[in-house]
C-alpha positions in Angstrom: -29.5 -16.4 -53.1 -26.0 -17.5 -54.1 -25.3 -14.2 -55.7 -26.2 -12.4 -52.5 -23.8 -14.6 -50.5 -21.0 -13.9 -53.0 -21.6 -10.2 -53.0 -21.8 -10.2 -49.2 -18.5 -12.1 -49.0 -16.8 -9.7 -51.4 -18.0 -6.8 -49.3 -16.6 -8.4 -46.2 -13.3 -9.0 -47.9 -13.2 -5.4 -49.0 -13.9 -4.3 -45.4 -11.1 -6.5 -44.1 -8.7 -5.1 -46.7 -9.6 -1.5 -45.8 -9.0 -2.4 -42.1 -5.7 -4.0 -42.9 -4.7 -1.0 -45.0 -5.6 1.4 -42.2 -3.6 -0.6 -39.6 -0.6 -0.7 -41.9 -0.8 3.1 -42.5 -1.1 3.7 -38.7 2.0 1.5 -38.1 3.9 3.2 -40.9 3.1 6.6 -39.4 4.2 5.5 -36.0 7.5 4.1 -37.3 8.1 7.3 -39.3 7.5 9.5 -36.3 9.9 7.4 -34.2 12.6 7.5 -36.9 12.2 11.3 -37.2 12.5 11.7 -33.4 15.6 9.6 -33.4 17.1 11.5 -36.3 16.3 14.8 -34.7 18.0 13.8 -31.5 21.0 12.6 -33.3 21.3 15.8 -35.3 20.8 18.0 -32.2 23.5 16.1 -30.4 26.0 16.4 -33.3 25.1 20.1 -33.7 25.7 20.9 -30.1 29.0 19.1 -30.1 30.1 21.0 -33.2 29.0 24.3 -31.8 30.8 23.5 -28.5 34.0 22.7 -30.5 33.8 25.9 -32.6 33.1 28.0 -29.5 36.1 26.5 -27.7 38.3 27.3 -30.7 37.0 30.8 -30.8 37.5 31.4 -27.1 41.1 30.0 -27.4 41.8 32.3 -30.3 40.3 35.3 -28.4 42.4 34.5 -25.4 45.5 34.1 -27.5 44.9 37.5 -29.2 44.2 39.1 -25.8 47.5 37.7 -24.4 49.5 39.3 -27.1 
């Protein structure tokens, strides 16, 4: 009878560990997704600023050449 209780307890502990692991994986996935979204937004913002700067320089150069 005691062996059954020990085995039952070990199975319960294993089930709790599996649940804890699944919860941790879900939390990690959520944090990774949030970090990726934030990084993508930061990259997109920087990229758009860089493109706008280069385009402004290009237009200025074109206007300068056209004025000559």
